[in-house]
N, C-alpha and C positions, 0 to 999 in steps of 0.2 A: 530661305533658310536651313532649311536641313541640309542641300548642298554644303552651302561653304562651311558648315560646322562639321560636318564629314573631310572636306577639304584639309580646314584649318587640323583635326584631329589626326590625318594620316600626316600630315606635313612635318606637325610638332612632333611626332613619332609615341604618342602617348602611350602606356600600356595597353593592352588591350585588358575590358572587364571578365574576369572570370568568375563568372556567375555562378551561385551551386546547384548542381542536379537535382531535382525537386522529383519527388514521387506524384503522379495523377492519374486517380484512378488505378488499372492494374499497368501500367505503363511507365517507364522513366525518361523526362526529358531531360536531353543534355543541351542544354543553352549554350550559342557559338559564339565565342569570345573574340575571333576576328572573322573580315569578309578580306579573300583576297582576289581584290576586282581586277579588273580587265582594261583597256585604255579608252573607255568610254567614257563620256561625261566629265562631268568635273576629275575622275580617277586620272585623266590625261595628266593632270598637275603632277601627280605623284609620281615619285621616282619608282627606280626599283627596289635603291638601296633605303629608301624611306619605308616600303613594303619590308623589305627582308629586317630590318632592324626593328619594326614594331613585331613583327612573329617573334626575330629573336627574342624581345621584352615578355611576350606575353609568357613565352616557353621558361624563359628562366624563373619570371615569375611562379608560373606553377608549378615547378619546381622546389622555391623558397616555400611556397605558401602549402603547397601539397594537395593542390587544386587542380581540376582540369581543363586543359587548353584546348579549344576545339576550332580550326579555322578549316573554313569552307568557301567554296568559289563552285561557279556553272563550268562546265568543261568549252561552253562557249563563248566564253572571256577570253581563252586562248587564242580565238580562230584568228581574229586583224594582226595580231603581232606575236606570234608563235618564240620564235628567233629573239622577242626581247622579255617575254615574260616566263618561258617555261625555264630558263637557266637561275631565274633566282627563284622558282618556286622548289626546283630542283636544288638550290641554295638550303632552303628552309628545311626541307626534306633531310637533307647533308648534317646540318644541322641539330635535328632532333636527332637523328642516326646516332651522332656523337655524342649525346647527352645519355642516349638509352645503350652505349658500349661504354660508358665511363658508370651506371648502375644508377643515373641519376633521375634516369627518365621510364616510363612503362610507354610503349607508342600501342595503343588497345583501338579494338573498332567499339563503334557503339555498345553492341551486342555486346563485348566482352566486358564492359561498364557496368552493362544493365547486371549481366553475371555475376559480376563481383558484388554488386549493391545486394542482389538477392540472396549471396551467399553471407551477407554481415559485412564484408570487408570494405576497405576506404570508403567507413562513413565519414569520413573529415571532405569527402566531395561534396557532399548534400548539406554543411556548414555554412550558413547565411554569415559567418564573420570573415 
């Protein structure tokens, strides 16, 4: 049941969730918003444009809502067909860079997010709304 639902989510290009960052003990949990899959399993039916559009929607939603968009992948996901997947990943990175250059988006490491929160900045990242 999970695989068909994941495929539907990807193909319909739903905006990825933007779950709040939360404190867990002494650590900050920065939940992922979107997995950038390879071409295995049901992901072989997800087009490169589907992947780009979902990421673009997630980035736009993060800008609009003042939230964290965290996209992740595994390096081995690029191995079977890097010539198909790497240009799409690069397209997502270029879109994010354009938003950063326009002053709309900050591109931060997880450590930088944690440092901001420790310093009392960007507490909207923790809001559950």
